[in-house]
Biotite code that builds the C-alpha atoms (Angstrom):
import biotite.structure as struc

atoms = struc.array([
    struc.Atom([-176.829, 80.149, -13.057], chain_id="A", res_id=1, res_name="MET", atom_name="CA", element="C"),
    struc.Atom([-173.833, 78.776, -14.981], chain_id="A", res_id=2, res_name="ASN", atom_name="CA", element="C"),
    struc.Atom([-174.131, 75.424, -13.221], chain_id="A", res_id=3, res_name="GLU", atom_name="CA", element="C"),
    struc.Atom([-177.831, 75.232, -14.129], chain_id="A", res_id=4, res_name="LEU", atom_name="CA", element="C"),
    struc.Atom([-176.949, 75.874, -17.782], chain_id="A", res_id=5, res_name="LEU", atom_name="CA", element="C"),
    struc.Atom([-174.180, 73.288, -17.531], chain_id="A", res_id=6, res_name="ASP", atom_name="CA", element="C"),
    struc.Atom([-176.688, 70.756, -16.151], chain_id="A", res_id=7, res_name="LEU", atom_name="CA", element="C"),
    struc.Atom([-179.137, 71.615, -18.935], chain_id="A", res_id=8, res_name="TYR", atom_name="CA", element="C"),
    struc.Atom([-176.589, 71.295, -21.774], chain_id="A", res_id=9, res_name="TRP", atom_name="CA", element="C"),
    struc.Atom([-174.908, 68.199, -20.372], chain_id="A", res_id=10, res_name="THR", atom_name="CA", element="C"),
    struc.Atom([-178.196, 66.346, -20.159], chain_id="A", res_id=11, res_name="PHE", atom_name="CA", element="C"),
    struc.Atom([-179.423, 67.797, -23.459], chain_id="A", res_id=12, res_name="ALA", atom_name="CA", element="C"),
    struc.Atom([-176.387, 66.213, -25.156], chain_id="A", res_id=13, res_name="ARG", atom_name="CA", element="C"),
    struc.Atom([-176.982, 62.933, -23.330], chain_id="A", res_id=14, res_name="ILE", atom_name="CA", element="C"),
    struc.Atom([-180.687, 63.008, -24.212], chain_id="A", res_id=15, res_name="GLY", atom_name="CA", element="C"),
    struc.Atom([-179.847, 63.581, -27.881], chain_id="A", res_id=16, res_name="ALA", atom_name="CA", element="C"),
    struc.Atom([-178.197, 60.151, -28.050], chain_id="A", res_id=17, res_name="VAL", atom_name="CA", element="C"),
    struc.Atom([-180.654, 58.203, -25.887], chain_id="A", res_id=18, res_name="THR", atom_name="CA", element="C"),
    struc.Atom([-181.109, 55.102, -27.993], chain_id="A", res_id=19, res_name="PHE", atom_name="CA", element="C"),
    struc.Atom([-182.132, 51.835, -26.390], chain_id="A", res_id=20, res_name="GLY", atom_name="CA", element="C"),
    struc.Atom([-183.271, 53.060, -23.012], chain_id="A", res_id=21, res_name="GLY", atom_name="CA", element="C"),
    struc.Atom([-181.593, 53.441, -19.652], chain_id="A", res_id=22, res_name="GLY", atom_name="CA", element="C"),
    struc.Atom([-179.304, 50.421, -19.614], chain_id="A", res_id=23, res_name="TYR", atom_name="CA", element="C"),
    struc.Atom([-177.893, 51.240, -23.023], chain_id="A", res_id=24, res_name="ALA", atom_name="CA", element="C"),
    struc.Atom([-177.199, 54.725, -21.650], chain_id="A", res_id=25, res_name="MET", atom_name="CA", element="C"),
    struc.Atom([-175.163, 53.515, -18.667], chain_id="A", res_id=26, res_name="LEU", atom_name="CA", element="C"),
    struc.Atom([-171.775, 53.681, -20.456], chain_id="A", res_id=27, res_name="PRO", atom_name="CA", element="C"),
    struc.Atom([-172.525, 57.202, -21.716], chain_id="A", res_id=28, res_name="ILE", atom_name="CA", element="C"),
    struc.Atom([-173.718, 58.371, -18.297], chain_id="A", res_id=29, res_name="LEU", atom_name="CA", element="C"),
    struc.Atom([-170.702, 56.797, -16.620], chain_id="A", res_id=30, res_name="GLU", atom_name="CA", element="C"),
    struc.Atom([-168.266, 58.468, -18.994], chain_id="A", res_id=31, res_name="ARG", atom_name="CA", element="C"),
    struc.Atom([-169.938, 61.886, -18.798], chain_id="A", res_id=32, res_name="GLU", atom_name="CA", element="C"),
    struc.Atom([-171.038, 62.045, -15.156], chain_id="A", res_id=33, res_name="LEU", atom_name="CA", element="C"),
    struc.Atom([-168.487, 59.885, -13.317], chain_id="A", res_id=34, res_name="VAL", atom_name="CA", element="C"),
    struc.Atom([-165.293, 60.019, -15.365], chain_id="A", res_id=35, res_name="ASP", atom_name="CA", element="C"),
    struc.Atom([-165.439, 63.438, -17.030], chain_id="A", res_id=36, res_name="LYS", atom_name="CA", element="C"),
    struc.Atom([-167.445, 65.717, -14.717], chain_id="A", res_id=37, res_name="ARG", atom_name="CA", element="C"),
    struc.Atom([-167.107, 63.875, -11.381], chain_id="A", res_id=38, res_name="HIS", atom_name="CA", element="C"),
    struc.Atom([-170.694, 64.767, -10.509], chain_id="A", res_id=39, res_name="TRP", atom_name="CA", element="C"),
    struc.Atom([-171.306, 61.343, -8.990], chain_id="A", res_id=40, res_name="THR", atom_name="CA", element="C"),
    struc.Atom([-169.605, 58.052, -8.266], chain_id="A", res_id=41, res_name="THR", atom_name="CA", element="C"),
    struc.Atom([-170.188, 54.759, -10.053], chain_id="A", res_id=42, res_name="MET", atom_name="CA", element="C"),
    struc.Atom([-171.740, 53.357, -6.863], chain_id="A", res_id=43, res_name="ASP", atom_name="CA", element="C"),
    struc.Atom([-174.190, 56.272, -6.681], chain_id="A", res_id=44, res_name="ASP", atom_name="CA", element="C"),
    struc.Atom([-174.949, 55.932, -10.405], chain_id="A", res_id=45, res_name="LEU", atom_name="CA", element="C"),
    struc.Atom([-175.807, 52.247, -9.897], chain_id="A", res_id=46, res_name="ARG", atom_name="CA", element="C"),
    struc.Atom([-178.042, 53.243, -6.977], chain_id="A", res_id=47, res_name="ASP", atom_name="CA", element="C"),
    struc.Atom([-179.787, 55.851, -9.134], chain_id="A", res_id=48, res_name="TYR", atom_name="CA", element="C"),
    struc.Atom([-180.347, 53.189, -11.800], chain_id="A", res_id=49, res_name="PHE", atom_name="CA", element="C"),
    struc.Atom([-181.846, 50.854, -9.193], chain_id="A", res_id=50, res_name="SER", atom_name="CA", element="C"),
    struc.Atom([-184.192, 53.548, -7.913], chain_id="A", res_id=51, res_name="ILE", atom_name="CA", element="C"),
    struc.Atom([-184.956, 54.657, -11.471], chain_id="A", res_id=52, res_name="GLY", atom_name="CA", element="C"),
    struc.Atom([-185.981, 51.091, -12.322], chain_id="A", res_id=53, res_name="GLN", atom_name="CA", element="C"),
    struc.Atom([-188.587, 51.160, -9.534], chain_id="A", res_id=54, res_name="CYS", atom_name="CA", element="C"),
    struc.Atom([-190.013, 54.591, -10.300], chain_id="A", res_id=55, res_name="THR", atom_name="CA", element="C"),
    struc.Atom([-192.243, 55.565, -13.207], chain_id="A", res_id=56, res_name="PRO", atom_name="CA", element="C"),
    struc.Atom([-190.571, 56.880, -16.330], chain_id="A", res_id=57, res_name="GLY", atom_name="CA", element="C"),
    struc.Atom([-187.407, 56.414, -18.307], chain_id="A", res_id=58, res_name="ILE", atom_name="CA", element="C"),
    struc.Atom([-184.443, 55.239, -16.221], chain_id="A", res_id=59, res_name="ILE", atom_name="CA", element="C"),
    struc.Atom([-181.959, 57.679, -17.768], chain_id="A", res_id=60, res_name="ALA", atom_name="CA", element="C"),
    struc.Atom([-184.432, 60.551, -17.315], chain_id="A", res_id=61, res_name="LEU", atom_name="CA", element="C"),
    struc.Atom([-184.859, 59.633, -13.652], chain_id="A", res_id=62, res_name="ASN", atom_name="CA", element="C"),
    struc.Atom([-181.072, 59.553, -13.267], chain_id="A", res_id=63, res_name="VAL", atom_name="CA", element="C"),
    struc.Atom([-180.807, 63.043, -14.768], chain_id="A", res_id=64, res_name="SER", atom_name="CA", element="C"),
    struc.Atom([-183.363, 64.291, -12.250], chain_id="A", res_id=65, res_name="THR", atom_name="CA", element="C"),
    struc.Atom([-181.472, 62.677, -9.341], chain_id="A", res_id=66, res_name="PHE", atom_name="CA", element="C"),
    struc.Atom([-178.124, 64.140, -10.474], chain_id="A", res_id=67, res_name="ILE", atom_name="CA", element="C"),
    struc.Atom([-179.621, 67.594, -11.033], chain_id="A", res_id=68, res_name="GLY", atom_name="CA", element="C"),
    struc.Atom([-181.201, 67.550, -7.581], chain_id="A", res_id=69, res_name="GLU", atom_name="CA", element="C"),
    struc.Atom([-177.937, 66.429, -6.000], chain_id="A", res_id=70, res_name="LYS", atom_name="CA", element="C"),
    struc.Atom([-176.043, 69.282, -7.705], chain_id="A", res_id=71, res_name="ARG", atom_name="CA", element="C"),
    struc.Atom([-178.469, 72.223, -7.362], chain_id="A", res_id=72, res_name="ARG", atom_name="CA", element="C"),
    struc.Atom([-181.644, 71.105, -5.593], chain_id="A", res_id=73, res_name="GLY", atom_name="CA", element="C"),
    struc.Atom([-185.047, 71.427, -7.242], chain_id="A", res_id=74, res_name="VAL", atom_name="CA", element="C"),
    struc.Atom([-183.822, 73.958, -9.831], chain_id="A", res_id=75, res_name="ARG", atom_name="CA", element="C"),
    struc.Atom([-180.995, 71.600, -10.787], chain_id="A", res_id=76, res_name="GLY", atom_name="CA", element="C"),
    struc.Atom([-183.440, 68.708, -11.080], chain_id="A", res_id=77, res_name="ALA", atom_name="CA", element="C"),
    struc.Atom([-185.644, 70.783, -13.397], chain_id="A", res_id=78, res_name="LEU", atom_name="CA", element="C"),
    struc.Atom([-182.689, 71.982, -15.507], chain_id="A", res_id=79, res_name="ALA", atom_name="CA", element="C"),
    struc.Atom([-181.312, 68.448, -15.935], chain_id="A", res_id=80, res_name="ALA", atom_name="CA", element="C"),
    struc.Atom([-184.739, 66.950, -16.644], chain_id="A", res_id=81, res_name="THR", atom_name="CA", element="C"),
    struc.Atom([-185.746, 69.590, -19.199], chain_id="A", res_id=82, res_name="VAL", atom_name="CA", element="C"),
    struc.Atom([-182.294, 69.324, -20.784], chain_id="A", res_id=83, res_name="GLY", atom_name="CA", element="C"),
    struc.Atom([-182.610, 65.562, -21.084], chain_id="A", res_id=84, res_name="PHE", atom_name="CA", element="C"),
    struc.Atom([-186.062, 65.881, -22.701], chain_id="A", res_id=85, res_name="LEU", atom_name="CA", element="C"),
    struc.Atom([-185.284, 68.658, -25.197], chain_id="A", res_id=86, res_name="THR", atom_name="CA", element="C"),
    struc.Atom([-183.777, 66.704, -28.098], chain_id="A", res_id=87, res_name="PHE", atom_name="CA", element="C"),
    struc.Atom([-185.807, 63.488, -27.703], chain_id="A", res_id=88, res_name="PRO", atom_name="CA", element="C"),
    struc.Atom([-189.027, 65.491, -27.964], chain_id="A", res_id=89, res_name="ILE", atom_name="CA", element="C"),
    struc.Atom([-187.779, 67.279, -31.091], chain_id="A", res_id=90, res_name="ILE", atom_name="CA", element="C"),
    struc.Atom([-186.533, 64.017, -32.631], chain_id="A", res_id=91, res_name="ILE", atom_name="CA", element="C"),
    struc.Atom([-189.754, 62.144, -31.814], chain_id="A", res_id=92, res_name="ILE", atom_name="CA", element="C"),
    struc.Atom([-191.846, 64.928, -33.349], chain_id="A", res_id=93, res_name="LEU", atom_name="CA", element="C"),
    struc.Atom([-189.743, 64.858, -36.530], chain_id="A", res_id=94, res_name="LEU", atom_name="CA", element="C"),
    struc.Atom([-189.916, 61.075, -36.745], chain_id="A", res_id=95, res_name="ILE", atom_name="CA", element="C"),
    struc.Atom([-193.684, 61.138, -36.170], chain_id="A", res_id=96, res_name="ALA", atom_name="CA", element="C"),
    struc.Atom([-194.057, 63.666, -38.975], chain_id="A", res_id=97, res_name="LEU", atom_name="CA", element="C"),
    struc.Atom([-191.997, 61.730, -41.520], chain_id="A", res_id=98, res_name="PHE", atom_name="CA", element="C"),
    struc.Atom([-191.860, 58.065, -40.459], chain_id="A", res_id=99, res_name="LEU", atom_name="CA", element="C"),
    struc.Atom([-195.203, 57.042, -41.928], chain_id="A", res_id=100, res_name="THR", atom_name="CA", element="C"),
    struc.Atom([-194.005, 58.293, -45.301], chain_id="A", res_id=101, res_name="ASN", atom_name="CA", element="C"),
    struc.Atom([-190.652, 56.493, -45.184], chain_id="A", res_id=102, res_name="PHE", atom_name="CA", element="C"),
    struc.Atom([-191.043, 53.477, -42.847], chain_id="A", res_id=103, res_name="ALA", atom_name="CA", element="C"),
    struc.Atom([-191.575, 51.056, -45.740], chain_id="A", res_id=104, res_name="GLN", atom_name="CA", element="C"),
    struc.Atom([-188.383, 52.077, -47.526], chain_id="A", res_id=105, res_name="LEU", atom_name="CA", element="C"),
    struc.Atom([-185.797, 49.305, -47.490], chain_id="A", res_id=106, res_name="GLU", atom_name="CA", element="C"),
    struc.Atom([-182.998, 51.679, -46.437], chain_id="A", res_id=107, res_name="ILE", atom_name="CA", element="C"),
    struc.Atom([-184.992, 52.841, -43.382], chain_id="A", res_id=108, res_name="VAL", atom_name="CA", element="C"),
    struc.Atom([-185.728, 49.240, -42.362], chain_id="A", res_id=109, res_name="GLN", atom_name="CA", element="C"),
    struc.Atom([-182.015, 48.379, -42.670], chain_id="A", res_id=110, res_name="HIS", atom_name="CA", element="C"),
    struc.Atom([-181.094, 51.446, -40.613], chain_id="A", res_id=111, res_name="ALA", atom_name="CA", element="C"),
    struc.Atom([-183.461, 50.340, -37.833], chain_id="A", res_id=112, res_name="PHE", atom_name="CA", element="C"),
    struc.Atom([-182.010, 46.815, -37.967], chain_id="A", res_id=113, res_name="ALA", atom_name="CA", element="C"),
    struc.Atom([-178.521, 48.268, -37.502], chain_id="A", res_id=114, res_name="GLY", atom_name="CA", element="C"),
    struc.Atom([-179.673, 50.477, -34.636], chain_id="A", res_id=115, res_name="ILE", atom_name="CA", element="C"),
    struc.Atom([-181.256, 47.463, -32.888], chain_id="A", res_id=116, res_name="ARG", atom_name="CA", element="C"),
    struc.Atom([-177.954, 45.558, -33.087], chain_id="A", res_id=117, res_name="VAL", atom_name="CA", element="C"),
    struc.Atom([-176.050, 48.537, -31.669], chain_id="A", res_id=118, res_name="CYS", atom_name="CA", element="C"),
    struc.Atom([-178.548, 48.906, -28.827], chain_id="A", res_id=119, res_name="VAL", atom_name="CA", element="C"),
    struc.Atom([-178.134, 45.192, -27.975], chain_id="A", res_id=120, res_name="CYS", atom_name="CA", element="C"),
    struc.Atom([-174.367, 45.698, -27.731], chain_id="A", res_id=121, res_name="VAL", atom_name="CA", element="C"),
    struc.Atom([-174.781, 48.772, -25.500], chain_id="A", res_id=122, res_name="LEU", atom_name="CA", element="C"),
    struc.Atom([-177.205, 46.926, -23.211], chain_id="A", res_id=123, res_name="ILE", atom_name="CA", element="C"),
    struc.Atom([-174.894, 43.885, -23.003], chain_id="A", res_id=124, res_name="LEU", atom_name="CA", element="C"),
    struc.Atom([-171.970, 46.171, -22.131], chain_id="A", res_id=125, res_name="GLN", atom_name="CA", element="C"),
    struc.Atom([-174.036, 47.819, -19.374], chain_id="A", res_id=126, res_name="ALA", atom_name="CA", element="C"),
    struc.Atom([-175.128, 44.435, -18.003], chain_id="A", res_id=127, res_name="VAL", atom_name="CA", element="C"),
    struc.Atom([-171.529, 43.196, -17.882], chain_id="A", res_id=128, res_name="LEU", atom_name="CA", element="C"),
    struc.Atom([-170.396, 46.345, -16.051], chain_id="A", res_id=129, res_name="ARG", atom_name="CA", element="C"),
    struc.Atom([-173.259, 46.089, -13.581], chain_id="A", res_id=130, res_name="LEU", atom_name="CA", element="C"),
    struc.Atom([-172.529, 42.374, -13.062], chain_id="A", res_id=131, res_name="TRP", atom_name="CA", element="C"),
    struc.Atom([-168.845, 43.018, -12.389], chain_id="A", res_id=132, res_name="LYS", atom_name="CA", element="C"),
    struc.Atom([-169.560, 45.701, -9.777], chain_id="A", res_id=133, res_name="LYS", atom_name="CA", element="C"),
    struc.Atom([-172.683, 44.131, -8.214], chain_id="A", res_id=134, res_name="SER", atom_name="CA", element="C"),
    struc.Atom([-172.208, 40.355, -8.028], chain_id="A", res_id=135, res_name="VAL", atom_name="CA", element="C"),
    struc.Atom([-169.201, 40.384, -5.723], chain_id="A", res_id=136, res_name="VAL", atom_name="CA", element="C"),
    struc.Atom([-169.705, 37.533, -3.244], chain_id="A", res_id=137, res_name="ASP", atom_name="CA", element="C"),
    struc.Atom([-171.706, 34.310, -2.729], chain_id="A", res_id=138, res_name="PRO", atom_name="CA", element="C"),
    struc.Atom([-174.658, 36.214, -1.232], chain_id="A", res_id=139, res_name="PHE", atom_name="CA", element="C"),
    struc.Atom([-175.028, 38.566, -4.222], chain_id="A", res_id=140, res_name="THR", atom_name="CA", element="C"),
    struc.Atom([-174.600, 35.643, -6.632], chain_id="A", res_id=141, res_name="LEU", atom_name="CA", element="C"),
    struc.Atom([-177.346, 33.726, -4.813], chain_id="A", res_id=142, res_name="GLY", atom_name="CA", element="C"),
    struc.Atom([-179.601, 36.762, -4.826], chain_id="A", res_id=143, res_name="LEU", atom_name="CA", element="C"),
    struc.Atom([-178.927, 37.256, -8.541], chain_id="A", res_id=144, res_name="TYR", atom_name="CA", element="C"),
    struc.Atom([-179.813, 33.626, -9.314], chain_id="A", res_id=145, res_name="LEU", atom_name="CA", element="C"),
    struc.Atom([-183.003, 33.801, -7.213], chain_id="A", res_id=146, res_name="ALA", atom_name="CA", element="C"),
    struc.Atom([-184.202, 37.027, -8.843], chain_id="A", res_id=147, res_name="VAL", atom_name="CA", element="C"),
    struc.Atom([-183.254, 35.728, -12.305], chain_id="A", res_id=148, res_name="PHE", atom_name="CA", element="C"),
    struc.Atom([-185.221, 32.513, -11.726], chain_id="A", res_id=149, res_name="ALA", atom_name="CA", element="C"),
    struc.Atom([-188.256, 34.368, -10.391], chain_id="A", res_id=150, res_name="LEU", atom_name="CA", element="C"),
    struc.Atom([-188.200, 36.754, -13.335], chain_id="A", res_id=151, res_name="ASN", atom_name="CA", element="C"),
    struc.Atom([-187.521, 34.109, -15.984], chain_id="A", res_id=152, res_name="ALA", atom_name="CA", element="C"),
    struc.Atom([-190.037, 31.543, -14.770], chain_id="A", res_id=153, res_name="PHE", atom_name="CA", element="C"),
    struc.Atom([-192.869, 33.659, -13.416], chain_id="A", res_id=154, res_name="SER", atom_name="CA", element="C"),
    struc.Atom([-195.691, 33.418, -15.872], chain_id="A", res_id=155, res_name="GLY", atom_name="CA", element="C"),
    struc.Atom([-194.267, 30.134, -17.231], chain_id="A", res_id=156, res_name="LEU", atom_name="CA", element="C"),
    struc.Atom([-193.936, 27.894, -14.183], chain_id="A", res_id=157, res_name="VAL", atom_name="CA", element="C"),
    struc.Atom([-195.724, 30.173, -11.747], chain_id="A", res_id=158, res_name="LEU", atom_name="CA", element="C"),
    struc.Atom([-199.333, 30.946, -12.691], chain_id="A", res_id=159, res_name="PRO", atom_name="CA", element="C"),
    struc.Atom([-198.653, 34.718, -12.624], chain_id="A", res_id=160, res_name="PHE", atom_name="CA", element="C"),
    struc.Atom([-195.987, 37.206, -13.700], chain_id="A", res_id=161, res_name="LYS", atom_name="CA", element="C"),
    struc.Atom([-194.108, 38.953, -10.886], chain_id="A", res_id=162, res_name="ILE", atom_name="CA", element="C"),
    struc.Atom([-193.732, 42.672, -11.697], chain_id="A", res_id=163, res_name="PRO", atom_name="CA", element="C"),
    struc.Atom([-190.162, 43.942, -12.033], chain_id="A", res_id=164, res_name="THR", atom_name="CA", element="C"),
    struc.Atom([-190.690, 46.600, -9.364], chain_id="A", res_id=165, res_name="ALA", atom_name="CA", element="C"),
    struc.Atom([-191.760, 43.904, -6.888], chain_id="A", res_id=166, res_name="VAL", atom_name="CA", element="C"),
    struc.Atom([-188.580, 41.925, -7.613], chain_id="A", res_id=167, res_name="LEU", atom_name="CA", element="C"),
    struc.Atom([-186.422, 45.020, -7.097], chain_id="A", res_id=168, res_name="VAL", atom_name="CA", element="C"),
    struc.Atom([-188.167, 45.900, -3.827], chain_id="A", res_id=169, res_name="ILE", atom_name="CA", element="C"),
    struc.Atom([-187.871, 42.305, -2.564], chain_id="A", res_id=170, res_name="LEU", atom_name="CA", element="C"),
    struc.Atom([-184.165, 42.180, -3.470], chain_id="A", res_id=171, res_name="ALA", atom_name="CA", element="C"),
    struc.Atom([-183.639, 45.483, -1.657], chain_id="A", res_id=172, res_name="GLY", atom_name="CA", element="C"),
    struc.Atom([-185.472, 44.159, 1.410], chain_id="A", res_id=173, res_name="ALA", atom_name="CA", element="C"),
    struc.Atom([-183.332, 40.996, 1.413], chain_id="A", res_id=174, res_name="VAL", atom_name="CA", element="C"),
    struc.Atom([-180.219, 43.177, 1.146], chain_id="A", res_id=175, res_name="GLY", atom_name="CA", element="C"),
    struc.Atom([-181.333, 45.248, 4.145], chain_id="A", res_id=176, res_name="VAL", atom_name="CA", element="C"),
    struc.Atom([-182.089, 42.125, 6.219], chain_id="A", res_id=177, res_name="LEU", atom_name="CA", element="C"),
    struc.Atom([-178.744, 40.492, 5.420], chain_id="A", res_id=178, res_name="VAL", atom_name="CA", element="C"),
    struc.Atom([-176.863, 43.743, 6.051], chain_id="A", res_id=179, res_name="SER", atom_name="CA", element="C"),
    struc.Atom([-178.641, 44.116, 9.411], chain_id="A", res_id=180, res_name="GLY", atom_name="CA", element="C"),
    struc.Atom([-177.645, 40.601, 10.424], chain_id="A", res_id=181, res_name="ARG", atom_name="CA", element="C"),
    struc.Atom([-174.028, 41.188, 9.389], chain_id="A", res_id=182, res_name="LYS", atom_name="CA", element="C"),
    struc.Atom([-173.923, 44.463, 11.346], chain_id="A", res_id=183, res_name="ASN", atom_name="CA", element="C"),
    struc.Atom([-175.406, 42.820, 14.470], chain_id="A", res_id=184, res_name="ARG", atom_name="CA", element="C"),
    struc.Atom([-172.911, 39.965, 14.174], chain_id="A", res_id=185, res_name="GLY", atom_name="CA", element="C"),
    struc.Atom([-170.011, 42.406, 13.839], chain_id="A", res_id=186, res_name="ALA", atom_name="CA", element="C"),
    struc.Atom([-171.215, 44.381, 16.890], chain_id="A", res_id=187, res_name="ARG", atom_name="CA", element="C"),
    struc.Atom([-171.472, 41.200, 18.985], chain_id="A", res_id=188, res_name="LYS", atom_name="CA", element="C"),
    struc.Atom([-167.939, 40.213, 17.949], chain_id="A", res_id=189, res_name="GLU", atom_name="CA", element="C"),
    struc.Atom([-166.672, 43.679, 18.890], chain_id="A", res_id=190, res_name="GLY", atom_name="CA", element="C"),
    struc.Atom([-168.396, 43.538, 22.295], chain_id="A", res_id=191, res_name="GLU", atom_name="CA", element="C"),
    struc.Atom([-166.986, 40.079, 22.983], chain_id="A", res_id=192, res_name="GLY", atom_name="CA", element="C"),
    struc.Atom([-163.377, 41.276, 22.628], chain_id="A", res_id=193, res_name="LYS", atom_name="CA", element="C"),
])
């Protein structure tokens, strides 16, 4: 029961500072879940982010569900998920109650402008960390450039927009195919010796 409460409170604290979405949360999740609590590894966290990108919902919420399930099964997934949602729901309700009355105030508009800048910095930091750990060889660089081009130019050059989930699934499929070829090549080399 203590671990379920720990999951709840850990993700409640993380959920209370969820500004800017999943990628902005990556440094916070890394510090709390990888460095401090050792509940997961950075590689697993990146995998959870990849899966969370392809599944419905908020990336950081999906990550909390994955971590909770890994720690304590379905009950852990529920504790982490409910914990993550507690403060955002309260904050959103409070903002919804009062924002229409104060949104036009200059101080509120300046506060939102400052928050947007901070979120951009957090997202850039997450992108740089992901880049450093993910683009590690010529293959991953080529895959990055291909996915970037497809994402950037679909809808502009191509007559349709390719959904993000499709790009992620295609990149995963290419990774599986290349990995399979490398493994077969390594087995053939081993048999030849």
